[in-house]
C-alpha positions in Angstrom: -203.6 15.5 -125.1 -201.0 16.3 -122.5 -198.3 16.5 -125.2 -200.5 18.9 -127.3 -201.0 21.1 -124.2 -197.3 21.2 -123.5 -196.6 22.1 -127.1 -199.1 24.9 -127.0 -197.6 26.2 -123.8 -194.1 26.2 -125.3 -195.2 28.2 -128.4 -197.7 30.6 -127.0 -196.1 33.8 -125.6 -195.8 33.9 -121.8 -196.1 37.1 -119.9 -192.8 38.5 -118.6 -192.6 41.4 -116.2 -188.9 41.6 -115.9 -187.6 45.2 -115.9 -185.0 46.2 -118.4 -183.0 49.4 -117.9 -180.8 51.2 -120.4 -178.2 53.9 -120.4 -177.4 55.3 -123.9 -174.1 57.2 -123.9 -170.4 56.9 -123.3 -169.4 55.5 -119.9 -166.9 53.2 -118.3 -169.4 51.6 -115.9 -173.1 51.9 -115.2 -175.1 50.5 -112.3 -178.5 51.0 -110.9 -179.1 52.1 -107.3 -182.6 51.8 -106.0 -185.0 50.9 -103.2 -184.6 47.2 -104.0 -180.9 47.1 -103.4 -180.8 49.6 -100.5 -179.3 52.2 -102.9 -176.0 50.3 -102.8 -173.6 51.1 -105.7 -172.0 48.3 -107.6 -174.6 45.7 -106.8 -176.8 45.8 -110.0 -174.6 46.5 -113.0 -175.7 47.3 -116.5 -173.7 45.4 -119.1 -172.3 46.9 -122.4 -174.7 46.1 -125.2 -174.3 47.4 -128.8 -172.8 50.7 -127.8 -175.1 51.2 -124.8 -175.6 49.6 -121.4 -178.4 47.3 -120.5 -179.6 45.4 -117.4 -182.6 43.2 -116.7 -184.0 42.8 -113.1 -186.8 40.8 -111.5 -188.5 43.2 -109.1 -191.6 42.8 -106.9 -194.9 44.2 -108.1 -195.4 47.9 -107.4 -193.5 51.2 -107.6 -189.7 51.4 -107.3 -187.5 54.5 -107.0 -184.0 54.4 -108.4 -181.2 56.3 -110.2 -178.4 55.3 -112.5 -174.8 55.5 -111.3 -172.8 56.5 -114.4 -169.1 56.5 -113.8 -169.8 57.3 -110.1 -172.2 60.1 -110.9 -175.9 59.7 -110.0 -178.2 60.4 -113.0 -182.0 60.2 -113.5 -183.1 57.7 -116.1 -184.2 59.7 -119.1 -186.5 56.8 -120.2 -188.3 56.6 -116.8 -192.0 57.4 -117.3 -192.6 58.3 -113.6 -191.0 60.4 -110.9 -190.4 59.4 -107.3 -188.7 61.1 -104.4 -185.8 60.3 -102.1 -184.6 62.5 -99.3 -186.5 65.4 -100.7 -185.1 65.1 -104.2 -186.8 63.8 -107.4 -185.6 60.5 -108.6 -186.7 58.0 -111.3 -189.6 55.7 -110.7 -190.7 52.5 -112.5 -193.9 50.5 -112.0 -193.9 46.7 -112.1 -197.1 45.1 -113.1 -198.7 42.0 -111.7 -197.6 39.2 -114.0 -199.7 36.6 -112.2 -202.6 37.4 -114.6 -202.6 37.2 -118.4 -202.5 40.3 -120.6 -203.5 41.4 -124.1 -201.0 43.3 -126.2 -202.3 45.1 -129.3 -200.3 44.5 -132.5 -202.4 46.6 -134.9 -205.8 48.2 -135.1 -207.4 50.3 -137.9 -210.8 51.4 -139.2 -211.3 52.7 -142.7 -213.9 55.2 -144.0 -216.1 52.4 -145.3 -216.6 51.0 -141.8 -214.2 48.1 -142.0 -212.3 47.3 -138.8 -209.3 45.0 -138.4 -207.5 44.3 -135.1 -204.7 41.9 -134.1 -203.5 41.2 -130.6 -201.3 38.8 -128.7 -202.5 37.0 -125.6 -199.6 36.8 -123.1 -200.4 33.8 -121.0 -199.3 32.9 -117.5 -199.4 29.2 -118.1 -202.6 27.9 -119.8 -203.0 28.9 -123.4 -205.6 31.2 -125.0 -209.0 29.5 -125.0 -211.7 32.0 -126.0 -212.3 35.7 -126.7 -215.2 38.2 -127.1 -215.9 41.8 -127.9 -218.8 44.2 -127.6 -218.4 45.4 -131.2 -221.6 44.6 -133.2 -221.1 42.1 -135.9 -217.5 41.4 -135.1 -215.9 38.0 -135.7 -212.8 36.8 -133.8 -210.4 34.2 -135.1 -208.0 32.5 -132.5 -204.6 31.0 -133.0 -203.9 29.5 -129.6 -200.6 28.0 -130.5 -199.2 31.5 -131.3 -201.4 33.3 -128.7 -202.8 35.5 -131.5 -206.4 36.7 -132.1 -207.8 38.7 -135.0 -211.0 40.7 -135.0 -212.8 41.8 -138.1 -216.0 43.8 -138.7 -217.6 45.6 -141.6 -220.3 48.1 -142.2 -219.8 50.2 -139.1 -221.5 53.7 -139.3 -219.4 56.8 -139.2 -218.2 58.0 -135.8 -216.4 56.6 -132.8 -216.5 52.9 -131.8 -214.8 52.0 -128.6 -214.0 48.3 -128.7 -213.7 46.4 -125.4 -211.9 43.1 -126.1 -211.8 40.2 -123.5 -209.8 37.0 -123.7 -209.6 34.0 -121.4 -207.1 31.2 -120.9 -208.2 27.6 -120.2 -208.3 28.2 -116.4 -210.5 31.2 -116.8 -207.8 33.8 -116.4 -209.0 37.1 -118.0 -207.2 39.8 -120.0 -208.9 42.9 -121.4 -208.1 45.7 -123.9 -209.9 49.0 -124.7 -209.3 50.3 -128.2 -211.0 53.4 -129.5 -211.5 53.4 -133.3 -213.0 56.0 -135.6 -214.8 55.4 -138.9 -214.1 58.7 -140.7 -212.2 60.2 -143.6 -208.7 60.6 -142.3 -208.3 64.1 -141.1 -206.3 66.1 -138.5 -207.9 66.1 -135.1 -205.3 67.2 -132.5 -202.3 68.4 -134.6 -204.0 70.4 -137.3 -207.4 70.4 -135.7 -209.5 73.1 -134.1 -210.7 73.0 -130.5 -213.7 74.9 -129.3 -213.9 75.9 -125.6 -217.3 75.8 -123.8 -218.3 77.1 -120.4 -221.5 75.1 -120.3 -223.5 77.2 -117.8 -223.1 80.2 -120.2 -223.6 78.4 -123.6 -227.3 77.5 -124.1 -230.3 76.2 -122.3 -231.7 72.7 -122.6 -233.5 73.6 -125.9 -230.4 75.1 -127.4 -231.6 78.7 -127.0 -229.5 81.6 -125.8 -229.5 82.4 -122.1 -230.4 85.6 -120.4 -227.7 87.4 -118.5 -227.7 86.1 -114.8 -228.7 88.5 -112.1 -225.1 88.8 -111.0 -222.0 88.0 -113.2 -221.2 85.1 -110.9 -224.7 83.6 -110.7 -225.7 80.6 -112.7 -227.2 81.4 -116.1 -228.8 78.0 -116.5 -226.7 76.5 -119.4 -227.0 72.7 -119.8 -225.3 69.9 -121.7 -228.5 69.5 -123.8 -227.8 72.9 -125.2 -224.4 71.8 -126.4 -226.0 68.7 -127.9 -228.5 70.9 -129.8 -225.6 72.9 -131.3 -223.9 69.7 -132.4 -227.0 68.5 -134.1 -227.6 71.8 -135.8 -224.1 71.8 -137.4 -222.9 74.9 -135.6 -219.5 73.4 -134.9 -219.1 71.8 -138.3 -219.8 75.2 -139.8 -216.8 76.6 -137.9 -214.5 73.7 -138.9 -214.2 72.6 -135.3 -212.8 69.1 -134.7 -213.0 68.8 -130.9 -215.0 70.3 -128.0 -213.5 71.3 -124.7 -216.3 71.1 -122.0 -215.8 73.0 -118.8 -215.6 70.9 -115.6 -218.3 68.3 -115.3 -218.2 67.2 -111.6 -220.7 68.3 -109.0 -219.9 71.6 -107.3 -221.2 73.1 -104.0 -224.4 75.1 -103.6 -224.6 78.6 -102.3 -222.3 81.6 -102.7 -218.7 81.9 -101.7 -216.4 84.8 -101.6 -214.2 85.1 -104.6 -210.7 86.5 -104.8 -212.0 89.9 -105.8 -214.2 90.0 -102.6 -217.5 89.4 -104.4 -219.8 86.5 -103.7 -219.9 83.8 -106.4 -221.7 80.6 -107.2 -219.8 77.6 -108.6 -221.3 78.1 -112.1 -217.8 77.6 -113.7 -217.3 74.2 -112.3 -213.8 74.6 -110.8 -214.8 73.9 -107.2 -215.4 70.1 -107.3 -216.9 68.5 -104.3 -217.1 64.9 -105.6 -214.6 62.7 -107.5 -217.3 60.9 -109.4 -220.8 62.6 -109.2 -221.7 64.7 -112.3 -223.1 68.2 -111.9 -227.0 67.8 -111.9 -227.5 71.5 -112.7 -225.8 71.0 -116.1 -228.2 68.1 -116.9 -226.8 65.1 -115.0 -225.3 61.9 -116.4 -227.9 61.0 -119.1 -227.5 64.5 -120.7 -223.7 64.3 -120.7 -223.6 60.8 -122.2 -226.0 62.0 -124.9 -223.8 65.0 -125.7 -220.7 62.8 -126.0 -222.5 60.3 -128.2 -223.8 63.0 -130.5 -220.3 64.6 -130.7 -218.9 61.2 -131.7 -221.6 60.6 -134.3 -220.6 63.9 -135.9 -216.9 63.2 -135.9 -216.1 65.5 -133.0 -213.7 64.6 -130.2 -214.6 65.6 -126.6 -212.2 66.9 -124.0 -213.4 67.3 -120.4 -211.9 69.8 -118.1 -210.4 68.2 -115.0 -209.3 69.8 -111.7 -206.7 67.6 -110.0 -204.9 70.4 -108.2 -207.5 71.4 -105.6 -211.0 70.6 -104.4 -213.8 72.3 -102.5 -213.9 72.0 -98.7 -216.9 69.7 -99.1 -215.0 67.2 -101.2 -214.2 63.9 -99.5 -210.5 64.2 -100.4 -210.3 67.3 -98.1 -211.2 65.1 -95.1 -208.5 62.5 -95.8 -205.6 62.8 -93.3 -202.5 64.1 -94.9 -204.0 64.8 -98.4 -204.1 68.6 -98.2 -201.2 71.0 -98.2 -201.0 73.2 -95.1 -200.6 76.2 -97.4 -201.5 79.8 -97.5 -203.9 81.6 -99.9 -202.2 82.2 -103.2 -201.2 85.8 -103.9 -201.6 87.1 -100.3 -198.8 89.3 -98.9 -197.2 86.4 -97.1 -198.0 83.9 -99.9 -196.3 84.9 -103.1 -197.1 82.8 -106.2 -193.4 82.4 -107.1 -192.5 80.5 -104.0 -195.7 78.9 -102.9 -197.1 77.8 -106.3 -197.3 74.1 -105.5 -198.8 74.3 -102.1 -201.0 77.5 -101.9 -204.8 77.5 -101.9 -206.8 79.5 -104.4 -209.2 80.4 -101.6 -209.7 79.4 -98.0 -212.5 77.0 -99.0 -210.4 75.4 -101.9 -207.9 73.0 -100.2 -204.8 72.4 -102.3 -204.1 68.6 -102.7 -200.6 67.4 -101.7 -199.4 65.8 -104.9 -195.9 65.3 -103.5 -197.5 62.3 -101.7 -197.4 59.3 -104.1 -200.6 57.9 -102.7 -202.5 61.1 -103.1 -201.5 61.6 -106.7 -202.1 58.0 -107.6 -205.7 58.1 -106.1 -206.6 61.4 -107.7 -205.3 60.5 -111.2 -206.8 57.0 -111.0 -210.2 58.6 -110.3 -209.8 61.0 -113.3 -208.8 58.3 -115.8 -211.6 56.0 -114.6 -214.1 58.8 -115.2 -212.7 59.5 -118.7 -213.0 55.8 -119.6 -216.5 55.4 -118.2 -217.7 58.4 -120.2 -215.8 57.4 -123.3 -214.3 60.9 -123.8 -211.2 61.5 -125.9 -209.0 63.7 -123.7 -208.5 66.0 -120.8 -207.9 69.7 -120.3 -205.7 69.8 -117.1 -206.4 72.8 -115.0 -203.6 74.6 -113.1 -200.8 72.2 -114.3 -197.9 74.2 -112.8 -199.5 74.1 -109.3 -198.7 70.4 -109.1 -195.3 68.8 -109.1 -194.1 67.3 -112.3 -194.5 63.8 -110.7 -198.3 64.3 -110.7 -198.4 65.2 -114.4 -196.3 62.1 -115.2 -198.6 59.9 -113.1 -201.6 61.2 -115.1 -199.9 60.6 -118.4 -198.8 57.1 -117.4 -202.4 56.2 -116.5 -203.7 57.7 -119.7 -201.3 55.7 -121.8 -202.2 52.5 -120.0 -206.0 53.1 -120.2 -206.4 52.6 -124.0 -204.5 51.0 -126.9 -204.4 51.7 -130.6 -204.1 54.8 -132.8 -206.3 57.1 -130.7 -204.7 57.5 -127.3 -206.4 59.7 -124.6 -205.1 63.2 -125.3 -204.1 65.8 -122.6 -203.6 69.5 -122.9 -202.5 71.6 -119.9 -203.1 75.1 -118.6 -200.0 76.8 -117.5 -201.0 80.4 -117.2 -198.0 82.6 -117.9 -197.0 86.0 -119.1 -195.4 86.8 -122.4 -192.2 85.1 -121.6 -193.4 81.9 -120.0 -191.8 79.3 -122.3 -189.7 77.6 -119.7 -192.6 77.1 -117.3 -194.8 75.6 -120.1 -192.1 73.4 -121.5 -191.4 71.8 -118.1 -194.7 69.9 -118.2 -194.3 68.6 -121.8 -192.4 65.6 -123.2 -193.0 61.9 -123.9 -194.0 61.3 -120.3 -195.7 64.7 -119.7 -198.7 66.4 -121.2 -199.4 65.9 -124.9 -199.7 69.7 -125.3 -200.3 73.0 -123.6 -202.0 76.3 -124.3 -199.5 78.8 -125.8 -199.9 81.8 -123.6 -196.9 83.7 -125.0 -198.4 83.5 -128.5 -201.7 84.9 -127.1 -199.9 87.9 -125.5 -197.9 88.5 -128.7 -201.1 88.5 -130.9 -202.7 90.9 -128.5 -199.7 93.2 -128.5 -199.6 93.3 -132.3 -203.3 93.6 -133.0 -205.3 94.5 -129.8 -202.8 96.9 -128.2 -200.9 98.1 -131.2 -197.7 98.4 -129.3 -195.9 95.4 -130.8 -194.5 95.2 -134.3 -194.6 92.4 -136.8 -191.0 91.7 -135.9 -192.0 91.3 -132.3 -194.8 88.9 -133.2 -192.5 86.9 -135.5 -189.9 86.7 -132.7 -192.5 85.4 -130.2 -193.8 82.8 -132.6 -190.3 81.6 -133.5 -189.3 81.4 -129.8 -192.5 79.3 -129.1 -191.7 77.0 -132.0 -188.2 76.5 -130.8 -189.2 76.0 -127.2 -191.4 73.1 -128.0 -189.0 71.3 -130.4 -188.2 67.8 -129.4 -191.1 67.5 -127.0 -193.6 66.0 -129.4 -196.1 68.4 -128.1 -199.3 69.6 -129.9 -199.5 73.2 -128.7 -202.7 75.2 -128.7 -202.4 78.8 -129.9 -205.3 81.1 -129.1 -206.4 84.7 -128.9 -208.4 84.6 -125.7 -209.9 82.4 -123.0 -212.1 82.5 -119.9 -209.4 84.1 -117.7 -208.5 87.2 -119.7 -210.5 90.2 -121.0 -212.2 89.7 -124.4 -210.1 90.6 -127.4 -212.5 93.1 -128.9 -212.8 95.0 -125.6 -209.1 95.2 -125.3 -208.8 96.3 -128.9 -211.4 99.0 -128.2 -209.4 100.2 -125.2 -212.0 98.9 -122.7 -210.5 95.7 -121.5 -209.4 97.1 -118.2 -212.8 98.5 -117.1 -214.3 97.2 -113.9 -216.1 93.9 -114.7 -218.7 94.6 -112.0 -219.4 98.3 -112.1 -218.4 99.3 -115.6 -218.6 96.3 -118.0 -217.8 97.4 -121.6 -220.6 97.3 -124.2 -220.2 95.6 -127.5 -218.1 98.0 -129.7 -220.0 100.1 -132.2 -217.0 100.6 -134.4 -216.0 97.9 -136.9 -212.3 98.3 -136.1 -212.1 96.1 -133.0 -213.8 93.3 -134.9 -211.3 93.7 -137.7 -208.4 93.5 -135.2 -209.9 90.2 -133.9 -210.3 88.9 -137.4 -206.6 89.5 -138.2 -205.6 87.8 -135.0 -207.8 84.8 -135.7 -206.3 84.6 -139.2 -202.9 84.2 -137.7 -203.9 81.9 -134.8 -206.0 79.6 -136.9 -203.3 79.0 -139.5 -200.5 78.2 -137.1 -199.3 74.7 -136.3 -200.9 72.7 -133.5 -204.4 72.8 -132.1 -205.7 76.4 -132.3 -208.5 77.0 -129.7 -211.6 79.2 -130.0 -213.1 80.3 -126.8 -216.9 80.5 -127.2 -218.0 83.9 -128.4 -214.7 84.8 -129.9 -216.0 83.6 -133.3 -218.3 86.7 -133.4 -216.4 89.0 -131.1 -218.2 88.8 -127.7 -217.3 91.8 -125.5 -216.2 91.7 -121.9 -213.7 92.9 -119.3 -211.8 90.5 -117.1 -213.3 87.6 -115.1 -216.2 87.3 -114.6 -217.3 89.7 -117.3 -215.5 87.6 -120.0 -218.0 84.8 -119.4 -221.2 86.4 -120.6 -223.8 84.0 -122.1 -223.5 83.2 -125.8 -225.5 84.9 -128.4 -226.7 82.9 -131.4 -228.9 85.6 -132.9 -229.4 89.3 -132.7 -225.7 89.8 -133.7 -224.6 93.1 -135.2 -223.4 93.3 -138.7 -219.7 93.4 -137.7 -220.3 90.3 -135.4 -222.0 88.4 -138.2 -219.2 89.3 -140.6 -216.6 88.2 -138.1 -218.4 84.9 -137.6 -218.4 84.2 -141.3 -214.7 85.0 -141.6 -213.8 82.8 -138.6 -215.8 80.0 -140.1 -213.9 80.4 -143.4 -210.6 80.2 -141.5 -211.7 77.1 -139.6 -212.9 75.3 -142.7 -209.8 76.3 -144.6 -207.8 74.6 -141.9 -209.8 71.4 -142.4 -209.4 71.7 -146.2 -205.7 72.4 -146.6 -203.1 69.7 -145.8 -200.5 72.5 -145.6 -202.5 74.3 -142.9 -203.2 71.1 -141.0 -199.7 69.7 -140.9 -197.2 71.7 -143.1 -193.9 73.2 -142.1 -194.2 76.8 -140.8 -191.9 79.6 -141.7 -192.2 83.4 -141.3 -192.3 84.9 -144.8 -192.5 88.6 -143.9 -192.2 90.5 -140.6 -191.8 94.3 -141.1 -193.6 97.0 -139.2 -197.3 96.4 -139.9 -196.9 93.6 -142.3 -196.7 90.0 -141.2 -196.9 86.8 -143.3 -196.2 83.1 -142.8 -196.1 80.1 -145.1 -197.2 76.5 -144.4 -196.0 73.8 -146.8 -196.0 70.1 -147.3 -194.4 68.3 -150.3 -197.7 68.6 -152.2 -199.5 71.6 -150.8 -198.8 75.2 -149.8 -200.7 78.0 -147.9 -199.7 81.6 -147.5 -201.2 84.0 -144.9 -200.5 87.8 -145.2 -201.7 90.4 -142.7 -201.5 94.2 -143.0 -202.3 95.7 -139.7 -201.6 99.2 -140.9 -204.0 102.0 -141.9 -202.2 102.4 -145.3 -202.3 100.0 -148.3 -199.2 98.0 -148.9 -197.7 96.0 -151.8 -195.2 93.2 -151.5 -193.6 90.5 -153.6 -193.7 86.9 -152.4 -193.3 83.6 -154.3 -196.8 82.0 -154.3 -195.9 78.4 -155.3 -199.1 76.4 -155.2 -200.9 79.0 -153.1 -202.7 81.1 -155.7 -206.4 81.3 -154.6 -207.4 83.8 -151.9 -210.2 82.4 -149.8 -210.6 85.6 -147.8 -210.9 87.9 -150.9 -211.6 85.5 -153.8 -212.3 88.3 -156.3 -209.1 90.3 -155.5 -206.5 90.1 -158.3 -203.2 88.5 -157.8 -200.2 89.8 -159.8 -196.5 89.9 -159.5 -197.1 92.2 -156.5 -199.7 91.3 -153.8 -201.9 94.2 -152.9 -202.8 94.5 -149.3 -205.6 96.9 -148.4 -205.4 98.7 -145.0 -206.3 96.4 -142.1 -206.7 93.3 -144.1 -205.7 89.7 -144.4 -205.2 87.4 -147.4 -205.1 83.6 -147.1 -203.9 81.9 -150.3 -204.5 78.2 -150.7 -203.9 75.6 -153.4 -206.9 75.9 -155.9 -206.3 72.2 -156.9 -207.9 71.2 -153.5 -211.5 70.2 -154.1 -212.7 71.9 -151.0 -211.3 75.3 -151.8 -214.3 76.2 -154.0 -216.5 76.0 -150.9 -214.5 78.6 -149.0 -215.0 82.4 -149.3 -214.9 85.4 -147.0 -213.4 88.9 -146.7 -211.6 90.9 -144.0 -213.3 94.2 -144.8 
């Protein structure tokens, strides 16, 4: 028996936490200087290896800061997932795990539309071999190969939706390793890249019965929306009708009672959720934990991903973080005369009751991000919307991404999309938080402003729009990012009010009414036609599907209306739904290459294409009809005007859009709409 045990130990993979560092590039000599060698050059050399340089080091458990010394010049490690600090400057950081306990490493995992699941993993031992394993997946069988340290899990007949598998394995001494693997039983379809995100401010969406809410007494009072109302909309098929693939829920943590003075001098409740006073307690006024878990489960059963809004930058003064010594920046109030945004962005406070957390401190950012990821895992959500991303150092964003990547394994990682609010030219600020160790994506504010200039303000030309879109596409190249184009959100005036010339009205004393003219709704329809056919993860802010009116915050957060919509509002909803479902229908719209086909004055067109599919969008902003010649390829069926003829010249009525798809797609026959 002893001989057998020794043979098993020799064959089974043993855990190894040695750190290997690389430098890829031309150099005469490369060494690493770090906290483990007192930053001494020439001590730890990287050796030439197949045209690069490589070194392996045994380091103590924990975080280590370092840099590479390349021919005498200090360089940050481009492969480092984390950032540290030395003498006030950013350096590379690595994290050494505890190798005194075993680990599970996923080899493969997949679920097919029939409900069949297959998973393979390796048990990396610390001495004793793999002994037993279990999972919480109903009906799953597990086969062990202790000599190779492998285990295989199989299950069949799982219903459609999400199944988060928790796998546990033990060695013969009782050492435990675990793995969390989210899997989806569904027809393979785009979710993030190529999907459609729907943004919900829960307090303003629907009551517990799914009914529309009355306007609150004051624009900043609570309206009474609850998570049960979102669940009712899921069950009714509302989001499915729009082609939505994921929901973005506003902040979920408990906020303070009472009224607090906002930046505009008015008193406000915390209806929006951005003043957290607890790292773990859910907001009871939105329905509490059971209601939120029921919402998430319903979304998953309907094939919808769920993103929760998280607020790592700041807390309310009542939050326990605020009382921790050294956790809060001694900053000023953002935007005050002595506190310009440009120089105080990472330390200023939104208000004197909203302490800004000091994420330059490693312990602070580790604790805050650990709490966030633990909450995401506990609730089984699918991603995070990260509030105020540029107000934290890049090291904080990388800490969050590192923990998200470590939290789950398999084909469905936890997704992150950031908010970096910029003006029309904010590409550099947004790009700085992207990349393989940064956010998975961000909201494309420059595209929003360009769409508004072209279609809400009328000052921009099609050439201006094409230039902005092309600059955005170029700015994100190489980042791997899934960017989110949009026409409006909860921080800017509503599109139809801007298009109607009323976006700048006072949100308190002169809130704009719903437009009586059809034209502002047509403008929004044309903008949605462009945004919802762009690459990435287009985002619909609740109410924009029918053209809700409103000036700036807080007037842009009026309660949703599900009935009593005007004829232009109902028409716009139908067209938006056609666009959303077209995105889900067409492989070209979901993941095809994007090129500008026409940009001339009032005429704009872009093409999306894969090897097997094409889509063509054409927009005429002008008040006069237009005709143009464009090669159609496979895109020969107009889902926005299915009865309009297509000849050698494409006729574009005034103020119209045409979306041409491949008629060979089975789902095309279910799409129809019109822009006039």
